[in-house]
VEXSE-823895 format. One line per field, with one value per residue: residue number from 1; residue in one letter; x, y, z of N, C-alpha, C, CB in turn. Coordinates in steps of 0.001 Angstrom, whole numbers, m for minus. Glycine has a CB too. Example, Ala and Ser with C-alpha at 12.3 -4.5 7.8 and 13.67 -1.06 7.14 Angstrom:
BEGIN
resi <- [1/2]
resn <- [A/S]
n_xx <- [13190/12850]
n_yy <- [m5690/m2250]
n_zz <- [7800/7080]
ca_xx <- [12300/13670]
ca_yy <- [m4500/m1060]
ca_zz <- [7800/7140]
c_xx <- [13200/12900]
c_yy <- [m3300/30]
c_zz <- [7800/7870]
cb_xx <- [11308/14084]
cb_yy <- [m4473/m598]
cb_zz <- [9046/5725]
% end
This chain:
BEGIN
resi <- [1/2/3/4/5/6/7/8/9/10/11/12/13/14/15/16/17/18/19/20/21/22/23/24/25/26/27/28/29/30/31/32/33/34/35/36/37/38/39/40/41/42/43/44/45/46/47/48/49/50/51/52/53/54/55/56/57/58/59/60/61/62/63/64/65/66/67/68/69/70/71/72/73/74/75/76/77/78/79/80/81/82/83/84/85/86/87/88/89/90/91/92/93/94/95/96/97/98/99/100/101/102/103/104/105/106/107/108/109/110/111/112/113/114/115/116/117/118/119/120/121/122/123/124/125/126/127/128/129/130/131/132/133/134/135/136/137/138/139/140/141/142/143/144/145/146/147/148/149/150/151/152/153/154/155/156/157/158/159/160/161/162/163/164/165/166/167/168/169/170/171/172/173/174/175]
resn <- [X/X/X/X/X/X/X/X/X/X/X/X/X/X/X/X/X/X/X/X/X/X/X/X/X/X/X/X/X/X/X/X/X/X/X/X/X/X/X/X/X/X/X/X/X/X/X/X/X/X/X/X/X/X/X/X/X/X/X/X/X/X/X/X/X/X/X/X/X/X/X/X/X/X/X/X/X/X/X/X/X/X/X/X/X/X/X/X/X/X/X/X/X/X/X/X/X/X/X/X/X/X/X/X/X/X/X/X/X/X/X/X/X/X/X/X/X/X/X/X/X/X/X/X/X/X/X/X/X/X/X/X/X/X/X/X/X/X/X/X/X/X/X/X/X/X/X/X/X/X/X/X/X/X/X/X/X/X/X/X/X/X/X/X/X/X/X/X/X/X/X/X/X/X/X]
n_xx <- [804/2062/3440/1403/468/2771/2912/739/1127/2710/1035/m993/398/1008/m1551/m2196/m432/m1481/m3972/m3177/m2082/m4365/m5958/m4398/m4554/m7358/m7674/m6007/m7312/m9806/m8989/m8085/m10445/m11987/m10475/m10637/m13353/m13386/m11898/m13687/m15827/m14600/m13953/m16475/m17347/m15624/m16519/m19125/m18455/m17272/m19475/m21018/m19526/m20206/m22953/m22774/m21742/m19043/m17659/m17968/m19720/m19185/m16740/m13294/m11888/m9269/m8872/m9203/m7755/m9268/m11241/m9695/m8585/m10865/m11465/m9191/m9678/m10442/m8126/m7097/m8798/m8213/m5582/m6000/m7117/m4927/m3287/m4634/m4186/m1464/m1451/m2377/m313/1815/369/m24/2337/5137/4212/1602/m388/m1883/m3305/m5040/m6248/m8919/m10162/m9579/m10381/m12932/m12822/m10627/m11606/m13678/m12172/m10688/m12773/m13519/m11126/m10848/m13099/m12506/m10263/m11445/m13092/m11149/m9581/m11187/m11002/m10345/m8902/m5648/m4283/m1672/m1504/m3329/m2074/211/m724/m736/1574/3884/5287/7967/8207/7727/5678/2428/714/13/m1926/m4487/m5363/m8008/m9308/m8811/m10193/m12845/m13338/m13156/m15259/m17417/m17363/m18948/m21548/m21303/m20700/m23068/m24843/m23745/m24269/m27077/m27582/m26473/m28214]
n_yy <- [m1184/1175/1933/2801/5080/6633/7096/8694/11583/12172/11567/13355/15780/15641/15829/18380/19868/19325/20569/23245/23709/23401/25479/27667/27349/27739/30359/31813/31255/32491/35180/35631/35234/37349/39557/39089/39538/42279/43114/42395/44149/46687/46404/46208/48788/50210/49397/50452/53151/53503/53043/55235/57275/57040/57657/60253/61437/61585/59639/57714/55046/54547/55469/54895/55480/56262/57962/60657/63106/64149/62251/60057/60975/60997/58268/57559/58394/56292/55095/55370/53727/51259/51081/50805/48265/46778/47217/45701/43197/43098/42804/40256/38776/37769/35767/33931/32832/30521/28229/28088/29219/27612/26062/27861/29152/29051/30513/33147/33509/34524/37317/38000/37415/39314/41641/41336/41537/44257/45498/44625/45840/48576/48597/47895/50140/52045/51129/49792/47046/43607/42839/41602/38583/38859/41592/41836/40185/41644/43554/42336/42693/44112/47348/46881/44969/42377/39471/39419/37206/34323/34854/32939/31088/30326/32149/34520/34033/33636/36121/37792/36724/37619/40212/40518/40969/43546/44991/44628/45970/48500/49018/49026/51182/53240/53439]
n_zz <- [0/471/m1819/m3511/m2172/m2361/m5071/m5529/m5051/m7304/m9481/m8917/m9162/m11864/m13024/m12144/m13679/m16215/m15867/m15571/m18105/m19712/m18693/m19463/m22241/m22696/m21720/m23495/m25908/m25422/m25183/m27784/m29239/m28264/m29160/m31875/m32261/m31765/m33974/m35974/m35410/m35819/m38519/m39710/m39161/m40807/m43322/m43257/m43126/m45626/m47269/m46511/m47626/m50277/m50247/m49373/m51551/m51944/m53243/m56270/m57779/m60382/m61259/m60691/m57483/m57373/m59487/m58988/m56836/m54688/m54210/m53535/m51135/m49591/m49269/m47924/m45369/m43897/m43194/m40575/m39159/m40334/m39479/m36746/m36681/m37523/m35339/m33451/m34567/m34116/m31343/m31192/m32184/m30361/m29079/m31035/m31814/m32141/m33483/m32713/m34210/m35982/m34249/m33085/m35172/m36045/m34120/m34682/m37234/m38131/m37616/m39212/m41761/m41993/m41897/m44260/m46060/m45683/m46404/m49055/m50135/m49863/m51498/m53923/m54376/m54723/m56870/m58682/m59058/m58235/m55158/m54977/m53513/m52504/m51943/m49875/m48004/m47406/m45656/m43274/m41966/m39677/m38768/m38771/m40663/m39966/m39952/m38679/m38357/m40392/m43366/m44233/m47165/m47273/m45513/m46892/m49336/m48395/m47226/m49478/m50900/m49408/m50179/m52418/m51518/m50471/m52754/m54136/m52393/m52621/m55331/m55359/m53672/m55162/m57260]
ca_xx <- [0/2946/3787/255/483/3922/2626/m364/1572/3205/m144/m1657/1212/837/m2858/m2126/243/m2484/m4961/m2570/m1984/m5715/m6354/m3657/m5150/m8676/m7479/m5471/m8390/m10793/m8395/m8073/m11828/m12399/m9782/m11222/m14637/m13064/m11515/m14938/m16565/m13910/m14058/m17832/m17394/m14930/m17430/m20192/m17853/m17098/m20808/m21431/m18830/m20998/m24201/m22421/m21274/m17581/m17160/m18966/m19557/m18869/m15354/m12392/m11527/m7891/m8776/m9156/m7156/m10281/m11887/m8710/m8466/m12075/m11305/m8065/m10156/m10569/m6788/m6936/m9524/m7408/m4421/m6472/m7248/m3577/m2809/m5222/m3428/m171/m1646/m2576/915/2494/m482/m60/3704/5626/3382/252/m1366/m2787/m4182/m6016/m6649/m10386/m10590/m9378/m10794/m14064/m12344/m9748/m12457/m14368/m11137/m10400/m13918/m13390/m9939/m11159/m14074/m11752/m9416/m12322/m13488/m9998/m8969/m12176/m10431/m10305/m7641/m4865/m3914/m403/m1786/m3951/m1069/1135/m1310/m551/2951/4100/6161/9301/8157/7447/4317/1661/397/m274/m3271/m4776/m6072/m9435/m9788/m8794/m11286/m14131/m13490/m13434/m16607/m18349/m17308/m20039/m22683/m21054/m20805/m24500/m25396/m23237/m25001/m28452/m27545/m26163/m29392]
ca_yy <- [0/2330/2365/3537/6395/7371/7476/9657/12956/12287/11607/14616/16839/15521/16385/19829/20381/19275/21600/24542/23817/23609/26837/28568/27202/28372/31805/32324/31149/33533/36479/35719/35385/38718/40458/38855/40258/43701/43283/42330/45396/47773/46168/46593/50254/50665/49162/51453/54444/53534/53209/56620/58117/57000/58407/61669/61918/61706/58689/57247/53648/54432/55818/54511/56549/56691/58890/62046/63221/64397/60984/59234/61442/60576/56869/57485/58679/55008/54589/55273/52531/50109/51047/50261/46813/46206/47220/44515/42049/43103/42242/38811/38134/36915/34629/33005/32446/29186/27188/28060/29806/26598/25583/28891/29879/29145/31534/34474/33461/35411/38699/38145/37448/40609/42612/41168/42112/45716/45856/44386/46851/49819/48396/47951/51529/52825/50643/49070/45732/42704/42925/40357/37956/39418/42916/41585/39595/42702/44318/41542/42910/45264/48399/46309/43984/41018/39011/39214/35787/34078/34998/31684/31204/30206/33417/35489/33735/33873/37568/38336/36267/38536/41483/40589/41600/44985/45533/44657/47075/49729/49199/49396/52529/54211/53567]
ca_zz <- [0/536/m3180/m4042/m1542/m2876/m6455/m5565/m5294/m8667/m10342/m8614/m9775/m13317/m13376/m11942/m14869/m17284/m15577/m15877/m19565/m20227/m18319/m20345/m23578/m22716/m21554/m24756/m26887/m25127/m25537/m29240/m29699/m27949/m30073/m33192/m32279/m31912/m35378/m36740/m35176/m36519/m39958/m40105/m39142/m42016/m44439/m43161/m43483/m47076/m47854/m46265/m48596/m51509/m50063/m49225/m52843/m51974/m54229/m57221/m58174/m61801/m61574/m59602/m56556/m57605/m60613/m58527/m55501/m53660/m53896/m52845/m49748/m48884/m48896/m46988/m44020/m43198/m42869/m39116/m38727/m40753/m38582/m35466/m36856/m37544/m33949/m32814/m35073/m33421/m30000/m31346/m32642/m29374/m28745/m32167/m32147/m31772/m34072/m32147/m35119/m36542/m33177/m32757/m36380/m36114/m33159/m35260/m38631/m38406/m37666/m40375/m42959/m42039/m42243/m45690/m46766/m45633/m47179/m50467/m50530/m50041/m52687/m55091/m54583/m55162/m58114/m59490/m59348/m57096/m54429/m55023/m52244/m52015/m51383/m48568/m47121/m46987/m44551/m42060/m41525/m38823/m39300/m38937/m41737/m39472/m40176/m37446/m38484/m41806/m43927/m44926/m48435/m46982/m44962/m47990/m50272/m47750/m47091/m50807/m51254/m48745/m50897/m53392/m50848/m50362/m54115/m54415/m51599/m53243/m56583/m55042/m53108/m56204/m58125]
c_xx <- [859/3305/2638/239/1637/3667/1568/104/2076/2044/m877/m905/1081/m487/m2926/m1451/m725/m3529/m4418/m2463/m3349/m6226/m5680/m4245/m6482/m8575/m6987/m6566/m9435/m10262/m8420/m9482/m12313/m11746/m10330/m12578/m14409/m12656/m12765/m15711/m15917/m14031/m15440/m17971/m16707/m15852/m18556/m19670/m17698/m18448/m21313/m20755/m19596/m22263/m23939/m21927/m19774/m16963/m18317/m18669/m18976/m17452/m14464/m12002/m10157/m7761/m8725/m8590/m8187/m10935/m10927/m8579/m9700/m11958/m10188/m8483/m10298/m9207/m6563/m7641/m8767/m6174/m4808/m6644/m5875/m2936/m3379/m4518/m2075/m308/m1881/m1270/1597/1689/m416/1330/3979/4709/1971/m798/m2367/m3721/m5326/m6558/m8166/m10909/m10488/m9939/m11925/m13654/m11476/m10584/m13182/m13389/m10816/m11542/m13814/m12220/m10206/m12160/m13378/m10885/m10258/m12734/m12338/m9502/m9954/m11620/m10471/m8923/m6896/m4506/m2659/m590/m2388/m2915/m92/590/m1208/884/3017/5022/7570/9342/7874/5962/3620/1309/m2/m1732/m3540/m5536/m7578/m10008/m9828/m9992/m12659/m14382/m13829/m14829/m17664/m18398/m18470/m21281/m22517/m21155/m22285/m25160/m24978/m24003/m26427/m28516/m27313/m27323/m30368]
c_yy <- [1265/2828/3132/4941/7250/7851/8560/11100/13168/12396/12935/15783/16822/16128/17889/20500/20409/20379/22978/24761/24076/25011/27864/28544/27943/29894/32442/32336/32251/34923/36679/35918/36808/39715/40309/39548/41760/44021/43298/43635/46558/47626/46537/48117/50834/50525/50198/52835/54571/53696/54650/57575/58150/57837/59904/62274/62055/60754/58265/55798/53539/54849/55444/55715/57113/57676/60344/62107/63419/63086/60062/59664/61065/59138/56722/57834/57397/54442/54436/54033/51266/49967/50469/48745/46168/46229/46027/43250/41951/42543/40738/38071/37273/35659/33543/32565/31000/28077/27117/28583/28755/26028/26566/29628/30029/30214/32945/34594/34432/36867/38959/38243/38787/41717/42540/41744/43631/46190/45707/45421/48192/49739/48510/49386/52363/52423/50024/47734/44897/42761/41593/39867/38603/40809/42760/41084/40644/43496/43569/41640/44166/46276/47882/45230/42561/40712/38812/37740/35569/34382/33723/31969/31167/31520/34503/35267/33994/35368/38223/37911/37166/39895/41617/41243/43100/45663/45647/45830/48418/50034/49654/50821/53567/54408/54507]
c_zz <- [0/m859/m3826/m3460/m2064/m4301/m6540/m5762/m6727/m9650/m10148/m9269/m11293/m13752/m13128/m13134/m16044/m17104/m15940/m17387/m20192/m19895/m19221/m21755/m23663/m22561/m22852/m25821/m26663/m25466/m27054/m29800/m29437/m28904/m31486/m33321/m32437/m33350/m36255/m36618/m35927/m38033/m40476/m40116/m40372/m43222/m44427/m43543/m44995/m47784/m47663/m47244/m49915/m51360/m49881/m50538/m52940/m52986/m55126/m57570/m59566/m62158/m60400/m58754/m56889/m58769/m60189/m57110/m54397/m53235/m53147/m51392/m48936/m48406/m47866/m45560/m43205/m42793/m41369/m38585/m39127/m39855/m37221/m35545/m36839/m36150/m33182/m33284/m34378/m32006/m30053/m31632/m31584/m29026/m29815/m32619/m31765/m32275/m33525/m33111/m35593/m35481/m32925/m33987/m36495/m35147/m33736/m36672/m38960/m38529/m38883/m41654/m43088/m42404/m43735/m46517/m46808/m46495/m48674/m50983/m50767/m51295/m53955/m55393/m55138/m56548/m59105/m59971/m58074/m56452/m54508/m53615/m51662/m51401/m49988/m47570/m46600/m45798/m43230/m41548/m40679/m39477/m39555/m40017/m41285/m39645/m38839/m37313/m39932/m42168/m44707/m46215/m48205/m46453/m46036/m48918/m49659/m47542/m48420/m51267/m50624/m49429/m51874/m52779/m50739/m51724/m54502/m53673/m52190/m54530/m56325/m54509/m54203/m57175/m57473]
cb_xx <- [m921/4212/4160/m1072/583/5181/2179/m1163/2669/4093/m1090/m1753/2688/912/m3952/m1366/1481/m3172/m5364/m1180/m1371/m6667/m6006/m2166/m5354/m9555/m6478/m4267/m9051/m11197/m6937/m7445/m12756/m12039/m8271/m11370/m15439/m11937/m10547/m15808/m16630/m12434/m13751/m18877/m16735/m13620/m18012/m20780/m16482/m16393/m21801/m21105/m17391/m21361/m24971/m21351/m21894/m16996/m16504/m18984/m20887/m19824/m15218/m11136/m11550/m7019/m9932/m10567/m6177/m11349/m12389/m7352/m8256/m13300/m11010/m6948/m11494/m11304/m5736/m7486/m10941/m6981/m3827/m7803/m7985/m2692/m3195/m6732/m3236/408/m2823/m3569/1870/2766/m1921/m786/4697/5769/4030/210/m661/m1983/m3378/m5399/m6114/m11033/m9755/m7910/m11218/m15097/m11569/m8755/m13480/m15044/m9864/m10180/m15235/m13203/m8742/m11717/m15174/m10876/m8707/m13564/m13986/m8879/m7919/m12612/m8968/m10653/m7891/m3579/m3692/615/m2748/m5100/m308/1414/m2768/m916/3913/4667/6213/9782/9432/7866/4304/373/m748/48/m3408/m5587/m5649/m9676/m8897/m7471/m11200/m14194/m12220/m12362/m16819/m17962/m15981/m20384/m22871/m19674/m20032/m25159/m24935/m21723/m25006/m29050/m26449/m24929/m30057]
cb_yy <- [m11/1985/1154/2802/6251/6498/6267/9562/13321/11087/10411/14822/16683/14048/15684/20160/19524/17895/21558/24645/22541/22556/27113/28182/25709/27791/32087/31471/29757/33477/36580/34462/34361/39066/40188/37350/39976/44100/42152/41152/45711/47812/44707/45964/50799/49862/47729/51482/54611/52253/52205/57029/57609/55548/57864/61834/63220/61438/57453/58132/52915/55247/57330/53842/56041/55485/58687/62689/64367/65387/60305/59315/62965/60730/56008/58420/59420/54000/55512/56538/52515/50255/52463/50921/46475/46973/48541/44425/42156/44530/42926/38541/39175/37711/35088/33643/33365/29081/25886/28865/30446/25466/25365/29880/29171/27773/31438/34807/32068/35274/39029/36952/36301/40917/42368/39670/41689/46189/44983/42960/46994/50107/47011/47080/52134/52683/49632/49921/45854/41259/43317/40566/36446/39491/43720/40562/38496/43648/44641/40077/43015/44831/49583/45732/44004/40868/37706/40087/35336/32635/36291/30728/30079/29084/33863/35383/32286/33136/38180/37868/34809/38712/41615/39180/41010/45245/44629/43313/46974/49604/47906/48420/52634/53776/52192]
cb_zz <- [1185/1313/m4047/m3725/m24/m2830/m7249/m4288/m4309/m9020/m10039/m7083/m9376/m13754/m12586/m10642/m15209/m17313/m14096/m15231/m20157/m19658/m16848/m20383/m23920/m21605/m20416/m25226/m26809/m23655/m25005/m29837/m28998/m26493/m30054/m33448/m30982/m30940/m35827/m36260/m33668/m36114/m40284/m39148/m37862/m42239/m44377/m41737/m42797/m47557/m47219/m44820/m48822/m51874/m48854/m48147/m53143/m50589/m53539/m58496/m58110/m62586/m61904/m60162/m55115/m57866/m61534/m58574/m55477/m54173/m55179/m53549/m49710/m49784/m50138/m47439/m44074/m44080/m43443/m38419/m39328/m42237/m38410/m35059/m38174/m38540/m33244/m33118/m36599/m33370/m29302/m32465/m33112/m28103/m28559/m33326/m31452/m30262/m33880/m30876/m36320/m37182/m31884/m31813/m37612/m35791/m31889/m35274/m38981/m37323/m36411/m40465/m42920/m40683/m41407/m46039/m46097/m44181/m46763/m50663/m49455/m48801/m52634/m54873/m53278/m54167/m57785/m60695/m59893/m57525/m52956/m55848/m52435/m53160/m52309/m48697/m47851/m48155/m44848/m42323/m42731/m37493/m38340/m37621/m42471/m37972/m40997/m37434/m37483/m42154/m44845/m44019/m49398/m45969/m43794/m48786/m50733/m46410/m46524/m51825/m50808/m47288/m51642/m53911/m49472/m49745/m55141/m54006/m50127/m53539/m57389/m54023/m52036/m56963/m58398]
% end
């Protein structure tokens, strides 16, 4: 019976380690989900701002924004909002390092897709073209050129797919 009692502290310590790892995992996941929701909220605000530019007459559906400096400056008003999203991505970076991105990618995916939708919408208004993957991927880099985390092909495609709804809304509004 003495060997069973001696093994109990070891088993107990092992389960405490497991508990700590699980707590850390759940805390990290919740932080990422909360930040992803903040990204989603800011991205939706960017989209609404861009739609307001159309209703205010600052931009037109029929001509690319990049053709006139005034229109380009109107769209550039959203730059501060895009910068705020990138700051949120920067706060996610430490949580997603050391190969953890793939473990937590589903936790941040919704926010990333909404951001891509907003980014693609702004790009479309400025260039009247679909935003290439490489352009989107460049926005996931910090000032020092380091990647916050990878932009998955799936998140890019799903974000661009959502762009069709914004283009439709833009068309209906312009009519």
